[in-house]
C-alpha positions, 0 to 999 in steps of 0.5 A: 500500500502506498504510504500516502493512502495508508496515511489518509486512512489513518488520519481520517478513519482512526480517531486518536484517543484524545480526540475521542476523550474531548468528544466524550467530555463535551457530550457529557457536558452540553522483583524482577529477574536480574538480567541484561538484554542486549539485542533489539527486543521490542517495537510498538505498532501503534502511536498516539497522533494528537497532542496534549499537555498543560501550562500558564501564560501573560499585560505589560510590565516595564522591563529592563532591555539590554544594551547593544541591540542588533539587527538580523537577516532580512528574511526574519523581518516583515514589511513593517520592520518587525522581526517574527518571534523577536523582541516586541513581536506580537504575531502568533502567525509565523511567516517565513520565506518559502522556496519550492524544493528541487525535484532532485531532492524529492527523487532522492528522498523517494529512493531512501524512504520508498513508500514511507513518505507523502506529499499529499496535502492532507498529510502535510497539513496535519504535520504543519498545523498542530491543533493545540499550539496557539501559534500557527504558520503560513506554510506547511512542509513540502514533504513528510518522511517517515524513516525506519532507521537511524541510517535513513535519518542520516541519509535524509538529513545529508540530502537536505543539507546538500540542497539547503532545504529546511528540516523539521523533526516531528514526534508526538506533536504534543508540544505547545509553542510551535516547535513543529511548525514549518514556516519555510516549508521543507522536509518534516521528519516524522520519527514515529516509526522508530519506536523500538526498545533496543536493549534493557539492562535491568541490573543497571536500571537503564534502557536504550530506546529509539526516539519515536517511542512514547513514554506511556508505551515504554512504561507499559513495556517496563512494568513487568520488570518492576521498573518505570520511566518517571517523566509524565508530560502530555499523553502521546509525547515521544522520548525524542521530543521530550529530550528536544524540549527538555520536558518534565511533568508532575513527577519531576519534583521527585525524579527531576526533568529530562535533563537528569534522566537521560544518560546519553543519546545519539543524534544526526547532525546537519551534515548527516554525521551520527554522534553519540554523546556518552557512555552508559556510565551514570557519571562522567567527567570526560569532555563537553557535556554534549548530552545536555547540549542536545537536550532542550535544543528543540531540533535546531542542532540535530535530529535525536534518534536514540536515547539511553534513559535512567529508570526507577523502581516502581514504588511498592506502595503509594498514597494519594491525598487531596486538601482544600484551601480558602485561597490559592496563596494558602495552597501554594504556601503549603506546597512550599512548606511541604518541600522545606520539611524534607518530605520526599513527595512524589507529586504536588499538584495545585488546581484553582477553583475554576479548574475544579469546576471544569473537572466537575462539569466534564466528569460529573463530579461534585468536588468542592470548587475551591483551590485544591492541592493533590499529593502523592507519597511513595515508598514503603507502606509505613513511610507513605502513611507517615508522610501523609499524616505529616502533610495533613498536619502542615495543611491544617496549620495553613487553613487547609480543610477536607483532607482526604487520601486514597490507598485503593489502586483504582481510587488513586488512578481515578484521582490522577486521571482527572488531573491528567485530563484537566485540559480537556475538562476545560473545553467542557466549559467552552466547547467551541473555544481554543486554548492558549497553554503556556508555563512559567517557573520561579524559585519555590519561595516566589510561587505563592506571590506569582500565583496570587498576582496572576490570579488577580489578572486572570479573574479580572479577564473576560476570558475563562482561565484555569490554573494548574501548577506543579507546585512542588517545583515552582512551575505554574500553568494556565489554560486560557480559553478564547474564541479564535474568531475574535481578535480581541480574545486572542489579544487578551490571551496574549496580554495575560501571557505577557503579564505572567511571563514578565512577572516571573522574570522579575522574580528571577524565574523563566519564561518556560519551565518545561514546554520549551521556546519554539516560536512562542517564547523567543521574544522573552529570551533576551530579557531572561538571558541577555544578548551575550548568552543568546549570541553564544547560543547562535555561535553554537548553532552556526558551528553545527548547522552552517546552512541553517537547515535544522528547524529554522525559526525556532529557539534563537530570536531572529534579531540576535546576531553576532 
């Protein structure tokens, strides 16, 4: 079967899981054996194609601007003289120069990929218009290729570099800041056919996987061995994309982000060379840390093809607890005090009253519609219960009430299900609206103030805005619902985003805690880092990608030059 025909059947006949989930929500509303395996042992035959995740956004505050402003390529500037994604940009529609790709390149890609490529409009549009991204692009990719091996990726990249054609890596499409947009067209490299587990080392607690495997699929494979990979971003996210965006999730408060959980990786550079960034040793002082350089590079330095991951033992016991508070600041303060107490909490999630209301509407629940904290404690049974009682006491001392906890596996699963589906629950409140989803992160001591100041703006806005936070590590998310047909709605969403980002930056925070830069957060990087740091990044980019083909228009602001 030709791949284009297969893709069309998949695209229009197979409803992705989260498409069904949103549809159903709207309808309802109107130990292990010690061994080492060294050979490829597993490959998944299915993938989730639609995105998901959660986040927060930003009114204008006066802010310091660095001296020594710079100009850049004319191709990055629109006729009015404004650089897209650069400092001061207010555009959500990403423009870019587009040239037709040469037929010679198409022929070479066909020889490499055979039927695993498409030039059909539907397939190209699907890859060029991520539905959960606030940011859109005028152009879509000219070709979408689906490599099945690292060697094929290398050949594809080498061909594109020869013709100087842009490359956009593509995984689970769960990113939210326009990472997979193709503003200059070019070749989209969809990695989802490369989803094998290449080797599992139970005694070392690590696993080597191809970049296209999803974290949920990986954990289903690891469960019989009593192991799991602890990062849990949006369902559908793939390991390669998670590396590229330096993601995390609700368990990061205990296990760290992607940066701490990748031992080494392999990537295809812009010239087609394949580089491996390290060994399987848990620590090394040998040379530059290329692993960490690639993590968070968002496809601008290379295409990640293989990742060696650090694994964890599945806790033998866990307790999930919930507690209500009169104000969101009280809830945030309890999260901070809990972390200062030294308790090794696995999760600390905060929901505001609007988000709880959305959950009630979407799930037929009757939860108190007040700011709520959710905790998870893992370890031995005695340890988990002891930590639960300590946190219950902390909550009571900070105006907490209705402290409940669950130990039954199904009850715990249900509680985390409604948290994980929080985004889709929001659409039960405004079924025809879209969502702007973003995130900021501050030092933990500033989280309560950040959320309190932000809530005043959010509550005063005519838009429906919900708050969800990874409160244990200072990461704050907002879902802002807006009518895409109303310009003033979109502007208001951007205003709220701008306010919260600059408030976070004024508190020595960051414009993105876990979702990455893409096109949407580039305009804030000069204030966060300064021009000198951005020039350093651009120097690295130019050295590894002299033709500028690797995911152009992302991460590095266009107004920053040498």
